[in-house]
C-alpha positions as CSV (number, residue, x, y, z in Angstrom):
1,M,18.3,-35.2,-69.6
2,S,17.0,-32.9,-66.8
3,A,14.0,-30.7,-67.2
4,I,16.2,-27.6,-67.0
5,G,18.4,-28.8,-69.8
6,D,15.5,-29.6,-72.0
7,Q,14.3,-26.5,-73.8
8,G,10.9,-28.1,-74.2
9,Y,10.2,-27.4,-70.5
10,L,11.3,-23.7,-70.5
11,R,9.3,-20.6,-71.7
12,A,11.2,-18.5,-74.0
13,L,9.0,-15.4,-73.6
14,P,7.1,-14.0,-70.5
15,A,3.5,-14.8,-70.3
16,E,1.0,-12.2,-71.3
17,P,-0.6,-10.4,-68.2
18,L,-4.1,-11.5,-67.5
19,S,-6.9,-8.8,-67.7
20,P,-8.6,-7.9,-64.4
21,P,-11.9,-9.5,-63.6
22,P,-14.8,-7.8,-65.5
23,A,-16.5,-6.8,-62.2
24,R,-13.4,-4.8,-61.1
25,S,-12.4,-3.1,-64.4
26,G,-13.7,0.1,-66.0
27,M,-16.1,2.7,-64.5
28,F,-18.7,0.1,-63.3
29,G,-16.0,-1.9,-61.6
30,W,-14.7,1.2,-59.8
31,L,-18.3,2.2,-58.7
32,R,-18.9,-1.3,-57.4
33,V,-15.7,-1.5,-55.4
34,N,-15.7,2.1,-54.0
35,L,-19.4,3.0,-53.7
36,F,-21.5,-0.2,-53.7
37,S,-19.3,-2.8,-52.1
38,S,-21.6,-3.4,-49.1
39,P,-25.1,-2.5,-47.9
40,A,-23.7,0.2,-45.7
41,N,-21.7,1.8,-48.6
42,V,-24.8,1.6,-50.8
43,A,-26.8,3.5,-48.1
44,L,-24.1,6.1,-47.7
45,T,-23.8,6.6,-51.4
46,L,-27.6,7.1,-51.8
47,L,-27.6,9.6,-48.9
48,C,-24.8,11.6,-50.5
49,L,-26.6,11.6,-53.8
50,L,-29.7,12.8,-52.0
51,F,-27.7,15.6,-50.3
52,I,-26.3,16.7,-53.6
53,A,-29.7,16.8,-55.2
54,L,-31.4,18.6,-52.3
55,V,-28.6,21.0,-51.2
56,V,-25.6,21.3,-53.5
57,L,-27.5,21.7,-56.8
58,P,-29.8,24.5,-55.5
59,L,-26.7,26.3,-54.1
60,V,-25.0,26.0,-57.5
61,R,-28.1,27.3,-59.2
62,F,-28.4,30.2,-56.7
63,F,-24.7,31.3,-56.7
64,L,-23.8,30.6,-60.4
65,I,-26.6,29.8,-62.8
66,D,-29.2,32.4,-61.6
67,A,-26.6,34.9,-60.2
68,V,-26.6,38.5,-61.2
69,W,-23.1,39.5,-62.5
70,S,-23.6,43.1,-63.7
71,G,-25.4,46.2,-62.3
72,T,-24.9,49.4,-60.5
73,D,-27.5,49.3,-57.8
74,R,-30.1,47.1,-56.1
75,D,-32.5,47.2,-59.1
76,A,-30.2,44.7,-60.9
77,C,-30.6,42.2,-58.1
78,L,-34.4,42.5,-57.5
79,A,-37.0,40.1,-59.0
80,S,-38.3,41.1,-62.4
81,A,-40.2,39.7,-65.3
82,A,-37.0,38.7,-67.1
83,Q,-35.6,37.1,-63.9
84,P,-38.3,36.2,-61.4
85,H,-36.0,34.4,-59.1
86,P,-32.6,36.1,-59.1
87,G,-29.7,34.4,-57.4
88,A,-26.6,35.8,-55.8
89,C,-25.9,39.5,-56.5
90,W,-22.2,39.4,-57.5
91,A,-22.7,42.8,-59.0
92,F,-22.7,44.1,-55.4
93,V,-19.2,42.5,-54.9
94,R,-17.9,43.9,-58.2
95,V,-19.0,47.5,-57.4
96,W,-17.7,47.4,-53.8
97,F,-14.6,45.3,-54.5
98,S,-12.1,48.1,-54.1
99,Y,-13.7,49.2,-50.8
100,F,-13.4,45.6,-49.6
101,I,-9.7,45.6,-50.4
102,Y,-8.6,49.1,-49.3
103,G,-11.3,50.5,-47.1
104,F,-11.1,54.3,-47.1
105,Y,-7.4,54.4,-48.2
106,P,-7.0,57.4,-50.5
107,L,-7.6,56.4,-54.1
108,G,-4.4,58.0,-55.4
109,E,-2.3,56.2,-52.8
110,R,-3.6,52.7,-53.3
111,W,-0.6,51.7,-55.4
112,R,1.3,51.7,-52.0
113,V,-1.1,49.0,-50.7
114,D,-0.6,47.0,-53.9
115,L,3.2,47.2,-53.5
116,F,2.8,46.1,-49.9
117,F,0.8,43.0,-51.0
118,L,3.5,42.2,-53.6
119,A,6.3,42.6,-51.1
120,L,4.5,40.4,-48.6
121,A,3.8,37.7,-51.2
122,F,7.4,37.8,-52.3
123,G,8.6,37.3,-48.7
124,V,6.1,34.5,-48.0
125,V,7.0,32.6,-51.1
126,W,10.7,33.0,-50.5
127,L,10.4,31.6,-46.9
128,S,7.8,28.9,-47.7
129,W,9.8,27.5,-50.7
130,L,12.0,25.1,-48.9
131,S,14.4,24.8,-51.8
132,A,14.7,28.5,-52.4
133,P,18.3,29.9,-52.7
134,R,19.6,32.2,-49.9
135,R,16.7,31.5,-47.5
136,A,18.8,33.1,-44.7
137,I,18.7,36.3,-46.7
138,G,15.0,35.7,-47.2
139,A,14.5,35.5,-43.4
140,V,16.3,38.8,-43.0
141,Y,14.1,40.3,-45.7
142,F,10.9,39.0,-44.1
143,F,11.6,39.8,-40.5
144,V,13.7,43.0,-40.8
145,V,13.3,44.6,-44.2
146,L,9.6,43.9,-44.8
147,P,8.3,45.5,-41.6
148,V,10.2,48.7,-42.2
149,L,9.2,48.7,-45.9
150,S,5.5,48.0,-45.0
151,F,5.5,50.8,-42.4
152,V,6.9,53.3,-44.9
153,L,4.6,52.3,-47.6
154,L,1.3,52.1,-45.7
155,H,1.8,54.8,-43.1
156,G,3.9,57.2,-45.2
157,A,7.2,59.0,-45.0
158,P,7.1,62.7,-46.0
159,P,10.9,63.1,-46.5
160,I,10.7,60.7,-49.5
161,G,7.4,62.0,-50.8
162,L,4.9,59.6,-49.2
163,K,2.3,61.5,-47.4
164,I,0.9,60.2,-44.1
165,V,-2.2,58.1,-44.3
166,S,-3.9,57.7,-40.9
167,T,-4.8,54.2,-39.9
168,S,-8.4,55.3,-39.4
169,L,-8.6,55.2,-43.2
170,W,-7.3,51.7,-43.5
171,G,-9.8,48.9,-43.9
172,G,-10.9,45.7,-45.7
173,V,-8.4,43.0,-46.7
174,L,-5.5,45.4,-45.9
175,V,-6.3,45.5,-42.2
176,T,-7.1,41.7,-42.1
177,I,-3.7,40.9,-43.7
178,V,-1.8,43.3,-41.5
179,V,-3.3,42.1,-38.2
180,A,-2.9,38.4,-39.2
181,T,0.7,38.8,-40.4
182,I,1.8,40.8,-37.3
183,G,0.0,38.3,-35.0
184,I,1.6,35.2,-36.7
185,V,5.1,36.7,-36.9
186,V,5.1,37.9,-33.2
187,S,3.2,35.1,-31.6
188,L,5.6,32.2,-32.6
189,P,8.8,33.6,-31.1
190,L,7.0,35.1,-28.1
191,G,5.2,31.9,-27.6
192,I,8.5,30.0,-27.7
193,L,9.9,32.3,-25.0
194,L,6.9,31.9,-22.8
195,A,7.0,28.1,-23.2
196,L,10.6,28.1,-22.2
197,G,9.9,30.4,-19.3
198,R,7.1,28.1,-18.1
199,R,9.6,25.2,-18.0
200,S,12.3,27.3,-16.5
201,E,13.9,26.4,-13.1
202,L,14.0,30.0,-12.1
203,P,10.9,30.7,-9.9
204,V,10.5,34.3,-10.9
205,V,10.7,33.6,-14.6
206,K,8.3,30.6,-14.3
207,L,5.8,32.6,-12.2
208,V,5.7,35.5,-14.7
209,A,5.3,33.1,-17.7
210,V,2.6,31.0,-16.0
211,G,0.7,34.1,-14.8
212,F,0.7,35.7,-18.2
213,I,-0.3,32.5,-20.0
214,E,-3.1,31.5,-17.6
215,F,-4.5,35.1,-17.4
216,V,-4.6,35.6,-21.2
217,R,-6.0,32.1,-21.9
218,G,-8.6,32.6,-19.1
219,V,-10.3,35.6,-20.8
220,P,-12.0,36.0,-24.2
221,V,-10.1,37.6,-27.1
222,I,-12.6,40.4,-27.1
223,T,-11.7,41.2,-23.5
224,V,-8.0,41.3,-24.5
225,L,-8.8,43.7,-27.4
226,F,-10.8,46.0,-25.1
227,M,-8.0,46.0,-22.5
228,A,-5.4,46.8,-25.2
229,S,-7.6,49.6,-26.6
230,V,-8.7,51.1,-23.3
231,M,-6.0,50.3,-20.7
232,L,-2.8,50.4,-22.8
233,P,-2.9,54.2,-23.2
234,L,-3.1,54.6,-19.4
235,F,0.5,53.3,-19.0
236,V,2.1,55.9,-21.4
237,P,1.9,59.7,-21.7
238,E,-1.1,60.9,-23.8
239,R,1.1,62.2,-26.5
240,L,2.8,58.8,-26.8
241,A,-0.4,56.8,-26.7
242,P,-0.3,54.1,-29.4
243,D,-2.6,54.3,-32.4
244,K,-5.9,52.4,-32.3
245,L,-4.7,49.8,-34.8
246,V,-1.4,49.4,-33.0
247,R,-3.4,48.6,-29.8
248,A,-5.4,46.0,-31.6
249,L,-2.2,44.5,-33.0
250,I,-0.7,44.3,-29.5
251,G,-3.8,42.6,-28.2
252,V,-4.0,40.0,-30.9
253,A,-0.3,39.3,-30.7
254,L,-0.4,38.8,-26.9
255,F,-3.5,36.6,-27.1
256,A,-2.1,34.4,-29.8
257,S,1.3,34.1,-28.1
258,A,-0.3,32.7,-24.9
259,Y,-2.0,29.9,-26.9
260,M,1.2,29.4,-28.9
261,A,3.1,28.9,-25.7
262,E,1.0,26.0,-24.7
263,V,1.4,24.4,-28.2
264,V,5.1,24.7,-28.0
265,R,5.2,23.4,-24.4
266,G,3.4,20.3,-25.6
267,G,6.1,19.8,-28.3
268,L,8.8,20.3,-25.7
269,A,7.2,17.7,-23.4
270,A,7.2,15.2,-26.3
271,I,11.0,15.2,-26.7
272,P,12.6,12.3,-24.8
273,R,14.8,13.2,-21.8
274,G,17.7,11.5,-23.5
275,Q,17.9,14.4,-26.0
276,Y,18.6,16.9,-23.2
277,E,21.1,14.6,-21.6
278,A,22.9,13.9,-24.9
279,A,23.1,17.7,-25.6
280,R,24.6,18.3,-22.2
281,A,27.0,15.5,-22.6
282,L,28.3,17.2,-25.8
283,G,29.0,20.3,-23.7
284,L,26.2,22.5,-25.0
285,T,24.8,25.1,-22.7
286,Y,21.1,25.9,-22.3
287,W,20.5,28.1,-25.3
288,P,22.6,26.2,-27.8
289,M,20.9,23.0,-26.6
290,M,17.5,24.5,-27.1
291,G,18.2,26.1,-30.4
292,L,20.2,23.3,-32.0
293,V,18.7,20.1,-30.5
294,V,15.4,20.4,-28.6
295,L,13.4,23.2,-30.3
296,P,13.8,21.9,-33.9
297,Q,12.4,18.5,-32.9
298,A,9.7,20.1,-30.7
299,L,8.5,22.4,-33.5
300,R,8.5,19.5,-35.9
301,V,6.4,17.4,-33.6
302,T,3.8,20.1,-33.0
303,L,3.7,21.6,-36.5
304,P,0.0,20.7,-37.1
305,N,-0.9,22.4,-33.8
306,I,1.1,25.5,-34.7
307,V,-0.7,25.8,-38.1
308,N,-4.0,25.2,-36.4
309,T,-3.3,28.2,-34.1
310,F,-2.3,30.3,-37.0
311,I,-5.6,29.5,-38.8
312,G,-7.6,30.3,-35.7
313,L,-5.7,33.6,-35.4
314,F,-6.4,34.5,-39.0
315,K,-10.1,34.0,-38.4
316,D,-10.1,35.9,-35.1
317,T,-9.0,39.0,-36.9
318,T,-12.6,39.6,-37.6
319,L,-13.1,40.5,-33.9
320,V,-11.1,43.7,-34.2
321,F,-14.2,45.5,-35.4
322,V,-15.4,45.6,-31.8
323,V,-12.8,48.3,-31.1
324,G,-13.8,50.3,-34.2
325,I,-11.4,48.9,-36.8
326,F,-12.7,48.3,-40.3
327,D,-11.5,44.8,-41.2
328,F,-12.7,42.9,-44.2
329,L,-15.9,41.6,-42.7
330,R,-16.7,45.0,-41.3
331,T,-16.4,46.6,-44.7
332,I,-19.0,44.1,-46.0
333,E,-21.3,45.0,-43.2
334,A,-21.0,48.7,-44.0
335,A,-21.5,48.1,-47.7
336,R,-24.6,46.0,-47.4
337,A,-26.1,48.7,-45.2
338,D,-26.1,51.1,-48.1
339,P,-29.8,51.9,-49.1
340,A,-28.8,51.8,-52.7
341,W,-28.1,48.0,-52.3
342,A,-31.0,47.1,-50.1
343,A,-32.0,43.7,-51.6
344,P,-32.8,40.3,-50.0
345,N,-29.8,38.6,-51.6
346,I,-27.2,41.2,-50.9
347,A,-26.3,40.0,-47.3
348,V,-26.0,36.4,-48.4
349,T,-23.7,37.3,-51.3
350,G,-21.5,39.4,-49.1
351,Y,-21.1,36.8,-46.4
352,V,-20.4,34.0,-49.0
353,F,-17.7,36.2,-50.6
354,A,-16.1,36.7,-47.1
355,A,-16.4,32.9,-46.5
356,L,-14.6,32.2,-49.7
357,F,-11.8,34.6,-48.9
358,Y,-11.2,33.1,-45.4
359,F,-11.5,29.6,-46.7
360,A,-9.0,30.2,-49.5
361,C,-6.4,31.6,-47.0
362,C,-6.9,29.0,-44.3
363,Y,-7.0,26.1,-46.7
364,G,-3.7,27.4,-48.3
365,M,-2.0,27.4,-44.9
366,S,-3.3,24.0,-44.1
367,R,-2.1,22.5,-47.4
368,Y,1.3,24.0,-47.1
369,A,1.6,22.7,-43.6
370,R,0.7,19.2,-44.8
371,S,3.3,19.4,-47.6
372,V,6.0,20.4,-45.0
373,E,4.9,17.5,-42.7
374,T,5.2,15.1,-45.6
375,R,8.7,16.4,-46.6
376,L,9.9,16.2,-43.0
377,A,8.6,12.7,-42.5
378,R,10.2,11.6,-45.7
379,A,13.5,13.1,-44.6
380,G,13.3,11.4,-41.2
381,R,12.9,8.0,-42.9
382,Q,16.0,8.4,-45.0
């Protein structure tokens, strides 16, 4: 009788799984494998623990444990017998919070700013949610309806009962979001056109695109803002001179579009020549070839660089204060200069609050871009 036919040689039930080695199981096993697996890892772990003890814990104590959370003036944040070493003065942020958001926007009209934020958030979520229904309608809403709605809400429209609010009263997060949004929305399509113009076979188109890109990239963003603020009114009649905020928006959009053009050009250069030849073999003309075949692949390749440009643009919005616009960081500067809040820990608290705001926005853009990259990579493997 063969071994297979003899039931004495066969196992009727699967064997029980063996437990992992004691040194690699539980919390101590994880610590040994991940933190103390070699002399170099032991040294790095000890250095990190030393950094946490010397830097992180004091910061946590200053900004959370010993922080002052309530008060109406500097007295709450000064050293006293009850609190000899006060930490961050979050009472300052609480008192000035509305100013940081709205600037000098009239108190009775701030509901318009809130409605603008809601409309913008709705449009961003609709477009960023890749599985959202009717995303084509969402694009129309974001690029057509939202700009008109935002202008009516923020600037005003007397025929429908919304009084005019001068942009000189805008400030804080409102200005930062408006400048960043306009810059992001305008810079991508304009950058794509400039990148295509730089690769054009028409000498005039190529010369104009190259000249614009190299000139804008060759000067600091502050110079572009000054030029937009001072020189732009010289090209139009005085009565048609654009508003100061509009000049800054034009300067930021032009500056960002020049850098975006180089990012897109890098993506176009990464597309194999065979893609162009295959599109032409199918009978596609230039614009259908670019819109249906080349640009989708190029933007997919260079997506991390595009998001990096957007993040840099968002942070560069702080530079509009040099032309007299009260952005978010400028409102913090103005608030901390108030004598009623003259305390040693006020400036640190204000700047940390600004850093948290910018970090949250930039990190959110970065995480969303990574999720899109992962989804596109997964779709490309299928």
